[in-house]
N, C-alpha and C positions, 0 to 999 in steps of 0.2 A: 676819694671826693670827686662829684661828677666835674667834667670840664664844662664851663659856661662862656658863652660869647654874646656880647651885646653889639648887635649892627645897629648903630645910634644914628638918628637923625636923617635917614634916606626918604626918599620918594619912594613910598611902597604902592605899586601897582597891582592890584588883583582884579579879577571879573567884576566886583562890585564897587571899587571905590580907587582913586587915587589920590593919596594924601600923605604928607611927612609923617613919619613915624618911626619906631625902634622894634626890633626883632630879636627876642632871647632865644639863643640856641644852648641847649642842654645835653649833653652826650648825644648830638647828631640828630637830635628832633626840636622841632620848634616847641618851645616852653611857654612863650608868652608872644602876641602881637599887640602893639600898643600905638595907638594913632594919636597924634597931636590935636585933632578936632575934638577929642573927648576931655571932659574935665578932668578926669584923674589921671591924665597922661604923667605930667612931671612925678606926682606921687608914686605912680606905678614905677616909673623908671628907678626913681630913688630907692622904692622897696626893693627891687631887683639886686641893686648894686650892695643893697645893706645886707641882704640875706646871704649874698656870697661876694665878699669884697674881692675875692680873688678874679672876679669876673674880667675877661678881655674885653675892654672896649674899642670898637672900631668907628672911628668918627666916618660918617658917610654924606656929611653934608655938602650937596651940589650933585650928589650920585642917585640913580633909581635902580630900583630892587623889584625882581619879580621871581617868582617860583621858576626852576629849571624847566626847559621845554620836554615834552613827551611827544617823540615823533613815531607815530604809529606804522610809517612807511618808509622803511630802507632795505635796502640791498647791500648788504655788506660783503657779499662774494665768497664768503666761506661756509662749505667748503666746494672746492672745485675750481675756484677762479681766483686763487689768492693772488696770482701776478697782477693783478687790478687793484685788489684791496682785500683787508682782513678785519676781523675783530679790533685788534688792538689799534691800528692806525685811524679807522674811520671812526672808533668811539671816541677817540682824541680830538678828531676834526669836529665830531659833535659836540664836544663840550666847549671846543672853541668858539662854536656857533651858539653857545648859551642850551644847548640841547644836554640833558643829563640822563634820560632814559630813551632807549629805542625798542622798536620792534621789527625783527628782522623777517622779510619775506621769503617764501618756500622755494623759490626758482633757482636754487642751487645745484650743484652735481655732487652727489646726486640731489635729487629734489625732496625736499622735507615733507612727504606725505604719508610719512608713518612714524610712530613713536620713538622707534630705535634712532633713526637719523636725527630726530629734535633733541633725543637725548644727548647724541654725539656732539650737536651743537652747543647744547648746555654746557656739556664738559669742557668743550673747546674754549668756552667763553670765561672759564673760571680763572681769576686770576690776571685776565689780560685786558680787561675793559676797563675806560677810564669812568664809565658812568653804569648804568643799569641795563640788561638786555633781557628782553622776552623775544617769544617766538610764535610766528603764525604757521598753522599746519595749512598744507594745501589739499584742496579737494580736487577730485578726478571723477571721471565718469565710474571708476571702478571702487573708489574708497569712502563714499559719502558717509556711509553708517559708521566705519571705523574711525574715520577723522572726526566726526563731530564727537563721537564717545570718548576719543582722547583727548579732545580739546577741554571737555568738560569734566573728566573724571582723571586725567593722567593715565599712567599705565604701570601697573604694580611690577610686571615682569622686566621692565627695562629700568625702573625707578624714575620714571618721567613724572615730575610734579605738575598737576593741573596748572597752578599758579605761573609757570613758566609758558604756559601756552595763552597768547592773547586774544587770539582769533583765529577764524577759519578764512582761508583766501582762495577766491574761485576766479580764475580766468575766463570771462564770457567770450573774449576775442584773444586770438593767440598773441604771445608776448614771450619774452626771453624764458627758456627753459621748456618749450612745448608742453604746457600744462592746461591746454586748452579743454574746457568742459563744455559738451554741447549735447549731450543726451538728454532728451526733453524729461525722461522719467528721474533720471538722477537729479537733475536741477530741482524739480518739485520736490523731492525728497529732502535735499540740501536745505530748502528755503523753509520746509515745515518742520525739520527736527534739531535745525541748529541753535544750540542754547548760549552760545557765545556770540559775539559781534561777528557777522558775516560780512568781510570785504570783498567787494568785487571790483574787477577791470571790466569795463564795459566797452567793446567795439565789435561791431559785426564783421566776421571774418570773411563772409560771403562779399560782402561789400568791397572789403580791402582787397580779396582776391580780384575783384573785376576792375578796381580802380589800378592795380598794380599792372594787370594786362595791358589796360588801355595807355598807362603811362610808358610801359615798353614800346608798344605797338608805335608810340608816338616819338619817343626820344632814342630808343634803342636801349643800349647800355650807360649812355650818357644822361640819366635822369638828374636834373638840377635838384639841389636839396630843397628848394622853393616847392617843388610839388609833395613834398612830404604831406603838408598840409591837406591837399587833394587826394593823395593816396589813403594815408589814415584820416578820413574826412568828417566832417561834423556830422554827416549822415549816419556814418558808420557808428559813431558813438551814441547818438539820439535813438537809433532804432535799438541798440543793446539794452541802452538804460531805460527806455522804455518797458523793455521785457522785464529787466531785474524790479523795477519799480513797482509795476503790476503784481508780480509774485510777492513781492515783499507785503505790499497791500494786503493780499489775499491771505497769506498766512502769519501776518503780523510779525515779520522778521526784524530783528535789530540789525539793520543793513546800514553799511558804510558804502557809499558811493565814492569810489576812489577818484582822486585825481580829475575833478571836472575840469572841463576845457572849454566848455559852450556857454553860451549864455541860454539857451533853450533847455538844456540840462538843469540849471539853476532854477528856473521857472516850473520845471515839472518836477523838483524835488520840493519847492514851495508848496506845489498842489497836493503831492502825495503825502507830505508830513499833515495835511488835515485829516487824511484816512489812518495814517500810522504815524504818530509822532516819535516814534523810535526810529525813523529813517534819518540818517546823517548824512550832510555834504562834508566832503573833503576835497580842497585842492593844494596845489602846490605853489610855492612862491614862484615858481618858474612861469606858471601861468599869469601871475598877478605883474610879472615884471617884463617878460619877453612877449612879442607879438610876431605875427608873419612878416613884418617889415624887418626884423633883425635875421632872416634866413640869408639874404644876399651877404651880410657882414660877417654872420658867424656860422653859416652853414652846417656842417654835420656836429658841430658843438651844441646846438640846440634842437638836434635830433631826437627826439624821444616819443614815447606811446603813452598816451594819446599825443597828438600833435600839439605845437604851440599854434593858436588860430588868430583872429583878428584882433586890432584895437579894440573894437567893439566888445568882443567877449572879454577881453583884459579888463576893461572899463566897468563891464557888468559883475565880473567877479569880483572887483574892488568894491563895488556897491554892495555886493553880498558880504563881503566882509566887514563893512560898516553898519549894515543893517541887521546882523545876526544870521543870517541865511546859512552863511558860512559856518560850520561847526568846529572843523577842525584843520589844520595845517598839517600836511604829511609830505616832508621833503621830495618823495620818491627818489632820494639819493642812490644814483646807480651808476658809479664810476666805470670807466674804460680807459686804456692806455691811449694817449693821445695819438701814437701811430696808429692804433686800431680805427680811430674816428677819422683819420686823414685819408681813408680808402673811398672808392666809390661809393654811390648812394646805394647799391645793390649789398655793398659788404661793409659799411660803416655800420656799427651796432647802434641801436638806439639807448638813450639813457645819457645822463649828464651828472657829474659830482657838484652839489650844492648845498649840503647841508650845514657846512661851516658859515654858510651866510644866510642862514635861517632868520635868526632874530634881527640882525642890521637890515635885512631885506624888509621885513615887516615894520620895522621902526621908521624906515625911510619911506615907505610907501603910506604909513599913518601921517607922517609929516607932509607929504605932498597932497594927501587926499583929506586932511583934517579929520582923521578918524580917531576915535577916543582910545586912549591907551589900555582903557578895561578892555575893549575889544581885542587887543593883541593878547593881554593875559589870558584871556578866555580861549582862543583858538590856538595859541602857542603851548597851553600845558592844563589848563584847568578842566577843559570839556573832555578831554581824552583821560584825566583823573577819574573823572565820574562815569565815563563809558565802560571803561576798563577795570574800574572798582580799585583803585590803588590809593595807597596812603602817602604818596609823594606827588609833586605837581600843584600843590596850592600854598600860599603863605596863610597857614592856618594851625593853630595849636594842636600838637599830637601828631602832625605831619613830619615826615622825614625833613631835614633841613637841606634841601636840595634848592640852590637859589643861585640866581644870577645877577651880578650887580656891573652895572654900566653906566658910561657917560652919554646920555641921551644927545648932548649938543656937539659931540666930538665927530668930526666927518673924517673920513679916511678913504684911501684909494685902495682897492682890492686888488691883489698881485697874487701872480701864479706862484713865485717864490715863497711866499708867507703861508701856503696852504699845507695843511698836515695829512693831505689824502696822500695815499701810496701812489696814485697816478699822477699827481704833482700839478694839476691843472683846473681850471674851473671857467664856465662860460661868463662868469662875473670879472672877470681880469678885465681892469681898466676901469670899472664901474665906481663911482663914488657913492659911499653910503654913510649913513649916519647911525650913532648908536653903538660906541666902541665898546666892546665886552672888556672888562677889566678883571674881574674875579669870577670863579663859579665855584660853588661849594657843593660836595655830594656827601651826605651825611656830616653835615657840617666841617667837612675837611676841604681844603682848596686843592682844586684838581687844574684851574686855571689861575695863574697869578701874573698881574700887570701884562695881559693879554697874552700870555705864552704858557705853554702846557708846565705844570709844576711836577717836575720828576718824581719827588719824594711823596707824592701822594699815594 
Protein backbone atom coordinates (compact mmCIF):
# COMPACT_ATOMS: atom_id res chain seq x y z
CA UNK A 1 0.00 0.00 0.00
CA UNK A 2 1.31 3.45 -0.91
CA UNK A 3 2.34 5.80 1.89
CA UNK A 4 0.28 8.96 1.99
CA UNK A 5 0.84 12.21 3.89
CA UNK A 6 -1.53 15.16 4.08
CA UNK A 7 0.16 18.49 4.75
CA UNK A 8 -2.93 20.21 6.09
CA UNK A 9 -3.97 23.86 6.54
CA UNK A 10 -0.69 25.44 5.45
CA UNK A 11 -0.40 28.72 3.57
CA UNK A 12 0.74 27.46 0.17
CA UNK A 13 2.89 29.78 -1.92
CA UNK A 14 3.34 29.23 -5.65
CA UNK A 15 4.26 31.55 -8.50
CA UNK A 16 0.53 32.00 -9.17
CA UNK A 17 -1.05 32.38 -5.76
CA UNK A 18 -0.72 32.49 -1.99
CA UNK A 19 -3.58 30.66 -0.34
CA UNK A 20 -4.35 28.40 2.58
CA UNK A 21 -4.70 24.78 1.59
CA UNK A 22 -3.52 21.19 1.80
CA UNK A 23 -1.07 19.04 -0.14
CA UNK A 24 -1.51 15.28 -0.44
CA UNK A 25 1.69 13.28 -0.93
CA UNK A 26 1.68 9.70 -2.20
CA UNK A 27 4.85 7.64 -2.60
CA UNK A 28 7.05 10.71 -2.73
CA UNK A 29 5.00 12.65 -5.28
CA UNK A 30 2.38 15.35 -5.01
CA UNK A 31 -0.94 13.59 -5.56
CA UNK A 32 -3.27 16.55 -5.00
CA UNK A 33 -3.12 20.25 -4.19
CA UNK A 34 -6.29 21.58 -2.56
CA UNK A 35 -6.90 25.28 -1.96
CA UNK A 36 -9.27 26.66 0.65
CA UNK A 37 -10.60 29.29 -1.77
CA UNK A 38 -12.13 26.54 -3.92
CA UNK A 39 -15.72 25.50 -3.25
CA UNK A 40 -14.79 21.82 -3.22
CA UNK A 41 -11.89 22.17 -0.74
CA UNK A 42 -13.46 20.50 2.30
CA UNK A 43 -14.97 17.77 0.15
CA UNK A 44 -11.60 17.02 -1.50
CA UNK A 45 -9.84 16.77 1.84
CA UNK A 46 -12.53 14.46 3.25
CA UNK A 47 -12.42 12.30 0.13
CA UNK A 48 -8.61 11.98 0.32
CA UNK A 49 -8.85 10.76 3.92
CA UNK A 50 -11.72 8.39 3.16
CA UNK A 51 -9.90 6.76 0.25
CA UNK A 52 -6.86 6.13 2.44
CA UNK A 53 -7.75 6.30 6.15
CA UNK A 54 -4.14 5.51 7.05
CA UNK A 55 -2.99 8.85 5.64
CA UNK A 56 -0.65 10.66 8.04
CA UNK A 57 -2.11 14.10 8.68
CA UNK A 58 0.31 16.88 9.59
CA UNK A 59 -1.39 20.02 10.86
CA UNK A 60 0.44 23.07 9.48
CA UNK A 61 -1.89 25.76 10.73
CA UNK A 62 0.16 28.97 10.96
CA UNK A 63 2.96 27.65 8.74
CA UNK A 64 3.94 28.42 5.15
CA UNK A 65 4.73 25.88 2.42
CA UNK A 66 6.65 26.24 -0.85
CA UNK A 67 8.42 24.01 -3.33
CA UNK A 68 12.00 23.24 -2.37
CA UNK A 69 14.49 25.56 -3.99
CA UNK A 70 16.43 24.84 -7.19
CA UNK A 71 19.83 26.52 -7.11
CA UNK A 72 21.46 26.36 -10.53
CA UNK A 73 24.67 28.07 -9.40
CA UNK A 74 26.77 26.40 -6.72
CA UNK A 75 30.44 25.55 -6.22
CA UNK A 76 30.63 22.48 -3.99
CA UNK A 77 34.43 22.20 -4.49
CA UNK A 78 34.51 18.49 -5.26
CA UNK A 79 36.81 17.19 -6.64
CA UNK A 80 40.10 18.85 -5.82
CA UNK A 81 39.18 21.37 -3.15
CA UNK A 82 37.44 19.22 -0.57
CA UNK A 83 39.28 20.83 2.34
CA UNK A 84 36.87 23.74 1.78
CA UNK A 85 33.64 21.85 1.03
CA UNK A 86 32.25 18.66 -0.44
CA UNK A 87 28.98 17.38 -1.87
CA UNK A 88 27.85 15.85 1.41
CA UNK A 89 28.38 18.88 3.66
CA UNK A 90 27.19 21.52 1.22
CA UNK A 91 24.07 19.64 0.09
CA UNK A 92 23.10 19.36 3.76
CA UNK A 93 23.61 23.11 4.17
CA UNK A 94 21.54 23.68 1.03
CA UNK A 95 18.66 21.67 2.47
CA UNK A 96 18.85 23.67 5.70
CA UNK A 97 18.41 26.75 3.50
CA UNK A 98 15.32 25.27 1.82
CA UNK A 99 17.20 24.23 -1.33
CA UNK A 100 16.44 20.67 -2.42
CA UNK A 101 18.22 20.61 -5.79
CA UNK A 102 21.50 22.13 -6.93
CA UNK A 103 23.53 22.39 -10.12
CA UNK A 104 27.28 22.36 -9.59
CA UNK A 105 29.62 24.58 -11.58
CA UNK A 106 32.54 23.07 -13.54
CA UNK A 107 35.52 24.99 -12.08
CA UNK A 108 36.73 22.14 -9.88
CA UNK A 109 40.11 20.38 -10.01
CA UNK A 110 40.15 18.90 -12.60
CA UNK A 111 37.77 21.21 -14.43
CA UNK A 112 34.55 19.49 -15.50
CA UNK A 113 34.94 20.14 -19.22
CA UNK A 114 34.58 16.57 -20.48
CA UNK A 115 32.21 13.64 -20.10
CA UNK A 116 34.48 11.51 -17.93
CA UNK A 117 35.03 14.24 -15.33
CA UNK A 118 31.30 14.95 -15.16
CA UNK A 119 30.52 11.24 -14.81
CA UNK A 120 33.10 10.97 -12.02
CA UNK A 121 31.25 13.76 -10.21
CA UNK A 122 27.92 12.01 -10.76
CA UNK A 123 29.30 8.80 -9.26
CA UNK A 124 30.86 10.70 -6.35
CA UNK A 125 27.48 12.28 -5.55
CA UNK A 126 25.54 9.01 -5.37
CA UNK A 127 24.31 8.19 -1.89
CA UNK A 128 26.06 11.17 -0.30
CA UNK A 129 23.81 14.12 -1.03
CA UNK A 130 20.89 15.37 1.01
CA UNK A 131 18.99 16.56 -2.06
CA UNK A 132 19.30 16.33 -5.84
CA UNK A 133 22.45 17.15 -7.80
CA UNK A 134 23.02 17.99 -11.43
CA UNK A 135 26.12 19.40 -13.07
CA UNK A 136 27.09 22.03 -15.63
CA UNK A 137 29.77 21.24 -18.18
CA UNK A 138 32.39 23.91 -18.79
CA UNK A 139 33.07 25.42 -22.20
CA UNK A 140 36.62 26.37 -23.22
CA UNK A 141 38.19 27.73 -26.37
CA UNK A 142 38.98 24.16 -27.49
CA UNK A 143 35.97 22.03 -26.49
CA UNK A 144 32.87 23.94 -27.62
CA UNK A 145 31.43 21.30 -29.96
CA UNK A 146 32.15 18.41 -27.59
CA UNK A 147 30.76 20.24 -24.55
CA UNK A 148 27.53 21.14 -26.32
CA UNK A 149 27.08 17.63 -27.71
CA UNK A 150 27.73 16.04 -24.32
CA UNK A 151 25.32 18.40 -22.58
CA UNK A 152 22.52 17.53 -24.98
CA UNK A 153 23.17 13.85 -25.64
CA UNK A 154 25.20 12.58 -22.69
CA UNK A 155 28.03 10.17 -23.41
CA UNK A 156 27.59 6.48 -24.11
CA UNK A 157 31.25 5.58 -23.56
CA UNK A 158 31.37 6.87 -19.98
CA UNK A 159 27.73 6.11 -19.17
CA UNK A 160 26.97 9.79 -18.56
CA UNK A 161 23.24 10.48 -18.85
CA UNK A 162 22.23 13.76 -20.50
CA UNK A 163 19.72 14.46 -17.72
CA UNK A 164 22.61 14.81 -15.27
CA UNK A 165 23.92 17.81 -17.22
CA UNK A 166 21.88 20.93 -16.58
CA UNK A 167 23.63 23.37 -18.87
CA UNK A 168 26.86 24.71 -20.32
CA UNK A 169 28.91 27.26 -18.36
CA UNK A 170 31.19 29.80 -19.99
CA UNK A 171 33.46 32.27 -18.20
CA UNK A 172 33.70 35.38 -20.36
CA UNK A 173 35.94 36.81 -17.66
CA UNK A 174 38.49 34.91 -15.62
CA UNK A 175 37.42 33.39 -12.34
CA UNK A 176 38.34 30.46 -10.12
CA UNK A 177 39.66 27.60 -12.22
CA UNK A 178 41.27 29.43 -15.19
CA UNK A 179 38.39 28.64 -17.54
CA UNK A 180 38.33 31.89 -19.49
CA UNK A 181 36.88 31.53 -22.99
CA UNK A 182 37.86 34.47 -25.18
CA UNK A 183 38.40 33.16 -28.70
CA UNK A 184 35.91 35.01 -30.92
CA UNK A 185 35.21 32.06 -33.23
CA UNK A 186 34.74 29.68 -30.29
CA UNK A 187 32.28 32.07 -28.65
CA UNK A 188 30.26 32.51 -31.83
CA UNK A 189 30.04 28.74 -32.26
CA UNK A 190 29.10 28.25 -28.59
CA UNK A 191 26.22 30.73 -28.76
CA UNK A 192 24.99 29.30 -32.06
CA UNK A 193 25.02 25.55 -31.29
CA UNK A 194 24.28 25.27 -27.55
CA UNK A 195 20.91 23.53 -27.14
CA UNK A 196 20.79 23.58 -23.35
CA UNK A 197 20.83 26.71 -21.19
CA UNK A 198 24.11 28.59 -21.61
CA UNK A 199 25.21 30.21 -18.36
CA UNK A 200 27.73 33.02 -18.63
CA UNK A 201 30.00 34.80 -16.17
CA UNK A 202 30.49 38.25 -17.66
CA UNK A 203 33.47 40.39 -16.70
CA UNK A 204 35.92 41.88 -19.19
CA UNK A 205 39.40 40.50 -18.59
CA UNK A 206 41.30 43.44 -20.11
CA UNK A 207 39.52 45.99 -17.93
CA UNK A 208 40.12 43.93 -14.79
CA UNK A 209 43.83 43.56 -15.50
CA UNK A 210 44.24 47.28 -16.07
CA UNK A 211 42.30 48.11 -12.90
CA UNK A 212 44.50 45.68 -10.99
CA UNK A 213 47.63 47.35 -12.32
CA UNK A 214 46.36 50.79 -11.30
CA UNK A 215 45.42 49.58 -7.82
CA UNK A 216 48.83 48.03 -7.30
CA UNK A 217 50.49 51.21 -8.52
CA UNK A 218 48.48 53.24 -6.00
CA UNK A 219 48.47 50.94 -2.96
CA UNK A 220 51.34 48.52 -3.53
CA UNK A 221 50.68 45.19 -1.82
CA UNK A 222 48.26 46.75 0.68
CA UNK A 223 45.19 47.10 -1.51
CA UNK A 224 42.13 47.63 0.72
CA UNK A 225 39.20 45.30 0.11
CA UNK A 226 36.94 48.25 -0.70
CA UNK A 227 38.95 48.52 -3.94
CA UNK A 228 37.50 45.22 -5.12
CA UNK A 229 34.49 47.08 -6.47
CA UNK A 230 36.83 49.26 -8.58
CA UNK A 231 39.02 46.38 -9.75
CA UNK A 232 36.17 44.03 -10.70
CA UNK A 233 34.36 47.14 -11.87
CA UNK A 234 30.88 47.80 -13.16
CA UNK A 235 32.42 48.76 -16.51
CA UNK A 236 34.01 45.29 -16.71
CA UNK A 237 30.61 43.70 -16.08
CA UNK A 238 28.72 45.92 -18.50
CA UNK A 239 31.16 45.57 -21.41
CA UNK A 240 31.20 41.78 -21.16
CA UNK A 241 27.42 41.52 -20.70
CA UNK A 242 26.82 43.67 -23.79
CA UNK A 243 28.88 41.18 -25.79
CA UNK A 244 26.99 38.17 -24.40
CA UNK A 245 23.55 39.68 -24.86
CA UNK A 246 24.32 40.79 -28.41
CA UNK A 247 25.38 37.25 -29.36
CA UNK A 248 22.36 35.75 -27.59
CA UNK A 249 20.04 38.04 -29.54
CA UNK A 250 21.73 37.21 -32.83
CA UNK A 251 21.74 33.44 -32.30
CA UNK A 252 18.51 33.19 -30.24
CA UNK A 253 20.51 31.49 -27.48
CA UNK A 254 18.82 30.32 -24.29
CA UNK A 255 21.14 32.48 -22.19
CA UNK A 256 21.38 32.82 -18.41
CA UNK A 257 23.23 36.00 -17.45
CA UNK A 258 24.67 34.91 -14.12
CA UNK A 259 25.01 36.85 -10.86
CA UNK A 260 23.95 40.25 -12.17
CA UNK A 261 25.41 42.92 -9.89
CA UNK A 262 24.62 46.26 -11.59
CA UNK A 263 21.51 48.22 -12.41
CA UNK A 264 22.80 48.79 -15.96
CA UNK A 265 22.99 45.07 -16.71
CA UNK A 266 19.45 44.65 -15.47
CA UNK A 267 18.21 47.32 -17.86
CA UNK A 268 20.21 45.72 -20.68
CA UNK A 269 18.46 42.43 -19.99
CA UNK A 270 15.09 44.18 -20.05
CA UNK A 271 15.84 45.48 -23.55
CA UNK A 272 17.41 42.23 -24.77
CA UNK A 273 14.38 40.18 -23.74
CA UNK A 274 12.32 42.12 -26.28
CA UNK A 275 14.39 40.55 -29.07
CA UNK A 276 15.05 37.19 -27.40
CA UNK A 277 12.61 36.21 -24.63
CA UNK A 278 14.81 33.16 -23.88
CA UNK A 279 17.36 35.44 -22.19
CA UNK A 280 17.20 35.00 -18.41
CA UNK A 281 18.43 37.16 -15.55
CA UNK A 282 20.01 35.54 -12.50
CA UNK A 283 21.24 37.29 -9.39
CA UNK A 284 22.41 36.16 -5.97
CA UNK A 285 21.03 37.00 -2.56
CA UNK A 286 24.49 38.41 -1.85
CA UNK A 287 23.86 41.30 -4.27
CA UNK A 288 20.37 41.79 -2.87
CA UNK A 289 21.70 42.03 0.71
CA UNK A 290 25.22 43.52 0.75
CA UNK A 291 26.62 46.71 -0.79
CA UNK A 292 29.98 48.45 -1.03
CA UNK A 293 29.20 50.05 2.32
CA UNK A 294 29.88 46.64 3.90
CA UNK A 295 33.50 46.31 2.74
CA UNK A 296 34.88 48.20 5.72
CA UNK A 297 32.95 45.93 8.09
CA UNK A 298 33.36 42.57 6.36
CA UNK A 299 36.40 42.98 4.10
CA UNK A 300 37.43 39.76 2.39
CA UNK A 301 34.32 37.96 3.65
CA UNK A 302 32.27 39.62 0.92
CA UNK A 303 34.99 39.54 -1.73
CA UNK A 304 33.34 37.75 -4.65
CA UNK A 305 33.30 37.90 -8.43
CA UNK A 306 31.57 39.97 -9.71
CA UNK A 307 32.05 42.39 -6.86
CA UNK A 308 29.31 43.68 -4.58
CA UNK A 309 28.36 47.12 -5.87
CA UNK A 310 26.48 50.19 -4.59
CA UNK A 311 23.26 50.58 -2.56
CA UNK A 312 21.68 51.93 -5.75
CA UNK A 313 22.52 48.70 -7.57
CA UNK A 314 21.13 46.69 -4.68
CA UNK A 315 17.87 48.67 -4.79
CA UNK A 316 17.58 48.18 -8.55
CA UNK A 317 18.05 44.43 -8.14
CA UNK A 318 15.43 44.33 -5.41
CA UNK A 319 13.05 46.15 -7.72
CA UNK A 320 13.90 43.61 -10.44
CA UNK A 321 12.92 40.90 -7.99
CA UNK A 322 9.61 42.64 -7.39
CA UNK A 323 8.69 43.36 -11.00
CA UNK A 324 9.70 40.01 -12.49
CA UNK A 325 12.80 41.10 -14.38
CA UNK A 326 14.92 38.83 -12.19
CA UNK A 327 14.11 35.29 -13.31
CA UNK A 328 16.14 33.14 -10.94
CA UNK A 329 18.18 33.26 -7.75
CA UNK A 330 21.46 31.36 -7.79
CA UNK A 331 23.41 31.50 -4.55
CA UNK A 332 26.85 31.33 -6.21
CA UNK A 333 27.70 29.43 -3.02
CA UNK A 334 31.51 29.43 -3.09
CA UNK A 335 33.05 28.40 0.24
CA UNK A 336 36.63 29.00 1.36
CA UNK A 337 38.23 28.44 4.73
CA UNK A 338 38.19 31.53 6.91
CA UNK A 339 41.97 31.21 7.26
CA UNK A 340 42.23 31.56 3.46
CA UNK A 341 39.95 34.58 3.42
CA UNK A 342 42.05 36.32 6.09
CA UNK A 343 44.95 36.83 3.67
CA UNK A 344 45.76 40.15 1.96
CA UNK A 345 43.74 41.36 -1.01
CA UNK A 346 45.82 39.61 -3.68
CA UNK A 347 45.79 36.24 -1.89
CA UNK A 348 42.32 36.15 -0.31
CA UNK A 349 40.16 34.07 -2.69
CA UNK A 350 36.86 35.36 -4.04
CA UNK A 351 33.61 33.69 -3.04
CA UNK A 352 31.44 33.26 0.01
CA UNK A 353 29.37 30.50 1.62
CA UNK A 354 25.72 31.51 1.50
CA UNK A 355 23.32 28.75 0.40
CA UNK A 356 22.06 28.02 3.94
CA UNK A 357 20.75 31.59 4.04
CA UNK A 358 19.04 31.50 0.62
CA UNK A 359 15.37 31.36 1.49
CA UNK A 360 15.46 33.34 4.77
CA UNK A 361 17.31 36.19 3.03
CA UNK A 362 14.70 36.24 0.25
CA UNK A 363 11.84 36.16 2.74
CA UNK A 364 13.41 38.95 4.79
CA UNK A 365 13.89 41.13 1.71
CA UNK A 366 10.30 40.41 0.65
CA UNK A 367 9.13 41.65 4.04
CA UNK A 368 11.36 44.73 3.93
CA UNK A 369 10.31 45.70 0.41
CA UNK A 370 6.71 44.45 0.48
CA UNK A 371 7.44 42.03 -2.37
CA UNK A 372 4.70 39.42 -2.93
CA UNK A 373 5.74 35.93 -1.87
CA UNK A 374 4.60 34.59 -5.24
CA UNK A 375 7.72 36.30 -6.64
CA UNK A 376 9.87 34.46 -4.11
CA UNK A 377 8.33 31.13 -5.18
CA UNK A 378 9.04 31.96 -8.80
CA UNK A 379 12.71 32.90 -8.48
CA UNK A 380 13.51 30.32 -5.79
CA UNK A 381 12.35 27.25 -7.68
CA UNK A 382 9.56 27.50 -10.23
CA UNK A 383 11.32 29.35 -13.05
CA UNK A 384 14.35 27.07 -12.76
CA UNK A 385 12.02 24.06 -12.89
CA UNK A 386 10.74 25.32 -16.23
CA UNK A 387 14.09 26.41 -17.66
CA UNK A 388 15.80 23.09 -16.85
CA UNK A 389 12.67 21.03 -17.65
CA UNK A 390 12.40 19.31 -14.27
CA UNK A 391 9.58 17.44 -12.53
CA UNK A 392 10.28 19.02 -9.16
CA UNK A 393 10.36 22.60 -7.95
CA UNK A 394 6.62 23.25 -8.13
CA UNK A 395 3.67 22.55 -5.84
CA UNK A 396 1.79 20.79 -8.57
CA UNK A 397 0.14 17.41 -9.01
CA UNK A 398 2.57 14.85 -10.42
CA UNK A 399 5.69 16.70 -9.30
CA UNK A 400 8.11 15.27 -6.76
CA UNK A 401 7.25 16.19 -3.17
CA UNK A 402 10.28 18.42 -2.64
CA UNK A 403 8.83 20.86 -0.15
CA UNK A 404 10.00 23.44 2.39
CA UNK A 405 7.85 24.35 5.41
CA UNK A 406 8.69 27.46 7.39
CA UNK A 407 7.45 29.92 9.97
CA UNK A 408 7.39 33.22 8.12
CA UNK A 409 6.98 35.30 11.27
CA UNK A 410 9.77 33.70 13.28
CA UNK A 411 12.94 35.78 13.37
CA UNK A 412 16.38 34.41 14.16
CA UNK A 413 19.99 35.55 14.24
CA UNK A 414 22.45 33.81 11.93
CA UNK A 415 25.40 32.31 13.81
CA UNK A 416 28.54 30.73 12.42
CA UNK A 417 28.22 27.86 14.87
CA UNK A 418 24.88 26.85 13.33
CA UNK A 419 26.22 26.49 9.80
CA UNK A 420 26.46 23.10 8.11
CA UNK A 421 29.17 24.31 5.73
CA UNK A 422 32.47 22.48 6.05
CA UNK A 423 34.19 25.88 6.20
CA UNK A 424 32.10 26.77 9.26
CA UNK A 425 31.31 30.43 8.63
CA UNK A 426 29.10 32.80 6.65
CA UNK A 427 29.21 36.55 5.95
CA UNK A 428 25.62 36.65 7.24
CA UNK A 429 26.85 35.89 10.78
CA UNK A 430 25.04 38.22 13.18
CA UNK A 431 22.30 39.23 10.71
CA UNK A 432 18.69 38.96 11.85
CA UNK A 433 16.55 37.15 9.29
CA UNK A 434 12.99 35.92 9.26
CA UNK A 435 11.34 32.83 7.90
CA UNK A 436 12.67 30.02 10.05
CA UNK A 437 12.88 26.78 8.07
CA UNK A 438 11.36 23.98 10.12
CA UNK A 439 10.91 21.03 7.76
CA UNK A 440 12.27 20.11 4.34
CA UNK A 441 11.09 17.12 2.32
CA UNK A 442 12.78 15.47 -0.65
CA UNK A 443 10.60 12.88 -2.40
CA UNK A 444 8.25 13.22 0.57
CA UNK A 445 10.91 12.22 3.11
CA UNK A 446 12.14 14.53 5.85
CA UNK A 447 15.71 15.72 5.40
CA UNK A 448 15.35 18.70 7.76
CA UNK A 449 13.32 18.30 10.94
CA UNK A 450 12.79 21.08 13.49
CA UNK A 451 15.40 23.12 11.67
CA UNK A 452 18.07 20.43 12.00
CA UNK A 453 19.52 17.87 9.59
CA UNK A 454 17.50 14.68 9.93
CA UNK A 455 20.13 11.95 10.12
CA UNK A 456 17.78 9.13 9.14
CA UNK A 457 16.89 10.74 5.83
